[in-house]
C-alpha positions in Angstrom: 125.9 132.1 90.9 127.9 129.6 92.3 127.9 129.6 95.2 123.8 129.6 95.0 124.5 126.3 93.0 126.6 125.2 95.4 124.2 126.0 98.3 121.3 124.1 96.2 123.4 120.7 95.9 124.5 120.8 99.6 120.7 121.6 100.5 119.4 118.8 98.3 122.1 116.3 98.6 121.9 116.0 102.1 118.5 116.2 102.2 118.6 113.6 100.2 120.4 111.3 102.3 118.5 112.7 105.6 115.2 111.3 104.4 116.7 108.4 102.2 119.2 106.9 105.0 118.1 108.3 108.1 114.4 108.5 108.0 113.2 106.1 105.7 115.5 103.3 106.3 117.3 104.0 109.9 113.8 105.2 111.7 111.1 102.9 109.6 113.2 100.6 107.5 111.0 100.8 104.7 113.7 99.1 101.8 116.3 96.8 102.6 120.0 97.3 101.1 123.2 94.8 102.2 125.9 95.9 104.7 128.3 96.8 102.5 126.1 99.7 100.7 125.0 100.6 104.6 128.4 101.2 105.1 129.2 103.7 101.3 125.5 105.4 102.6 126.9 106.3 105.8 130.2 107.6 104.4 127.4 109.5 101.5 125.8 111.1 104.4 128.5 112.4 105.7 129.9 113.7 102.8 127.0 115.2 102.4 126.0 116.6 105.3 129.6 117.6 106.0 129.5 119.7 109.4 126.5 118.6 110.3 126.6 115.3 110.1 123.3 113.0 111.9 124.1 109.4 113.2 121.9 106.9 111.4 121.4 105.5 115.2 120.6 108.6 117.4 118.4 110.1 114.9 116.2 106.6 113.9 115.6 106.3 117.6 114.7 109.3 118.5 112.8 109.8 115.0 110.5 106.2 116.5 109.9 108.6 120.2 108.8 111.0 117.9 106.3 108.7 116.3 104.8 107.0 119.6 105.0 110.1 121.2 103.7 112.8 118.4 102.4 115.7 120.5 102.7 115.0 124.1 105.4 115.3 126.5 107.2 112.5 125.8 107.9 113.8 121.5 111.7 114.4 121.9 110.2 117.7 119.0 106.8 119.1 119.1 105.5 122.7 118.7 103.0 122.2 121.1 106.0 121.8 124.1 107.8 123.8 122.7 107.5 127.5 123.4 109.5 128.8 120.4 111.7 126.6 117.5 115.1 127.2 118.9 113.9 126.3 122.1 112.8 122.7 120.0 116.2 122.7 118.3 118.0 123.0 121.4 115.8 120.1 123.0 116.0 117.7 119.9 119.9 118.7 120.2 119.8 116.8 124.2 118.1 114.3 123.1 119.6 113.2 119.7 122.8 113.3 122.3 121.4 111.9 124.9 120.2 108.9 122.9 123.4 108.3 120.6 125.5 108.7 123.2 123.6 106.0 125.4 123.1 108.7 128.7 119.5 107.3 128.7 117.8 104.5 128.7 115.9 103.6 125.0 112.9 101.0 125.2 114.6 98.1 123.2 111.1 98.3 120.8 113.0 101.8 119.5 116.2 101.0 118.7 115.5 97.5 117.6 117.0 96.7 114.0 118.9 100.5 113.7 121.9 100.6 112.0 124.8 101.7 114.1 128.2 101.8 113.1 130.3 103.1 115.6 133.4 103.7 114.5 132.8 105.7 111.8 130.5 108.0 114.1 132.6 108.8 116.7 134.7 110.6 114.0 131.7 112.0 111.8 130.5 113.3 114.9 134.0 114.4 116.3 134.4 118.1 116.8 137.6 117.9 114.9 135.6 116.3 111.6 132.7 119.1 112.3 135.7 121.3 112.3 137.5 120.8 109.1 134.0 121.1 107.2 133.4 124.0 108.5 137.4 124.7 107.1 136.8 123.5 103.8 133.0 125.1 103.3 134.6 128.5 104.3 137.6 128.4 102.0 135.7 127.7 99.3 132.8 130.8 100.2 136.6 132.8 100.1 137.3 131.7 95.9 133.3 131.8 95.4 131.8 134.7 96.6 131.2 137.8 94.9 128.8 139.7 97.0 128.8 140.1 100.7 124.8 138.4 100.8 126.3 135.7 100.0 127.8 135.0 103.2 124.8 135.0 104.8 124.3 131.5 103.2 127.7 130.0 105.1 125.8 129.4 108.4 122.8 128.0 107.0 125.8 125.4 105.3 126.9 124.4 109.1 123.3 123.6 110.4 121.8 122.5 107.4 120.7 119.1 109.0 118.8 120.3 112.3 117.2 123.4 109.4 115.8 120.7 107.8 114.8 119.1 110.3 113.0 121.9 111.9 111.2 122.8 108.9 109.5 119.6 109.0 108.9 119.0 112.9 107.8 122.7 113.5 106.3 124.4 110.5 104.9 121.0 109.8 102.8 120.6 112.8 101.8 123.8 112.4 101.1 125.0 108.8 99.7 123.1 105.6 96.4 121.0 104.7 95.6 117.8 106.0 93.8 114.9 103.9 93.7 112.5 107.2 92.5 113.1 110.5 95.0 111.9 112.7 95.4 111.9 117.0 98.4 114.9 115.9 99.0 118.0 115.0 100.7 116.4 111.5 100.6 118.6 108.7 101.3 118.4 104.2 103.5 121.6 104.1 102.8 121.8 100.1 101.0 120.1 97.3 104.3 120.3 95.3 106.6 119.9 97.9 109.9 121.2 95.9 111.4 122.4 99.3 111.8 118.6 100.9 111.7 116.6 98.5 108.7 115.0 100.0 109.7 115.1 103.6 107.1 117.7 103.5 103.9 115.5 103.0 104.0 115.1 106.5 100.0 114.5 107.8 100.3 111.6 104.7 103.2 110.2 106.5 102.6 110.0 110.1 98.9 108.1 108.7 100.9 105.9 107.3 104.0 105.4 108.6 105.2 102.1 107.0 104.4 103.4 103.4 108.2 104.5 101.7 105.7 107.2 99.0 105.1 109.7 101.6 102.8 111.4 98.3 100.7 110.0 96.3 97.5 110.9 97.5 96.9 112.9 95.5 98.1 113.5 91.6 99.9 116.5 92.7 101.7 114.7 95.3 105.2 114.1 93.7 107.9 112.0 96.3 111.2 112.8 94.4 113.2 110.8 97.5 110.7 107.8 96.4 111.3 108.5 92.7 115.2 108.2 93.6 114.2 104.9 95.9 112.4 103.1 92.7 115.1 104.0 90.4 117.4 102.3 93.6 115.1 99.3 93.7 115.1 99.2 89.5 119.2 99.0 89.7 119.0 96.7 92.8 121.1 98.6 94.7 118.3 98.4 97.5 115.3 96.5 97.5 111.5 97.8 98.5 110.0 96.1 100.9 
């Protein structure tokens, strides 16, 4: 039971910061926050994503490219041009690394105002940080595991952020329903997105990429991340546009 609670905690906390900070702030900037709050959010993203930490700069730039080139050969991740999800994951990893380490030239329209904290990213993305998190997770499992099958969750925690990405960028372009006709294959995975906290409303998002609320087209499309954002807005921690 303790292991399952830990997995759920890390799944949803890591997913929240991926959606709230990396996606809706770094890539789409649907709200603003102070520089101090931004740095705190960088830290919380690292704390919750652990060994699979993603840079706001690398994620933000790559995601903007995804929207600009969806389902074309220039798309960093597309089921249309990648033979399987593992090939897509590997391609995405390489493009993310090239962007984050500035090994390729990127059009300024994709980098404009994308948040970057170079020193922290260097630490949080380092091999040492990732190994330390792997060791910490493994030690926790040693103390909490009560059955052999619970060990199967450990590699999921190691690769949690890429797994979140695959669910949306692979399955969210193959399975589900659509509210809007678009020029791409984006789909809504669930009518109530219990798994991805609103990220699963992918067709809605591709139609209205500047909206903070990914759901809301039908009464059952509840975007949990957006609900939390509204609460943070009332507390003046962020300011929704």
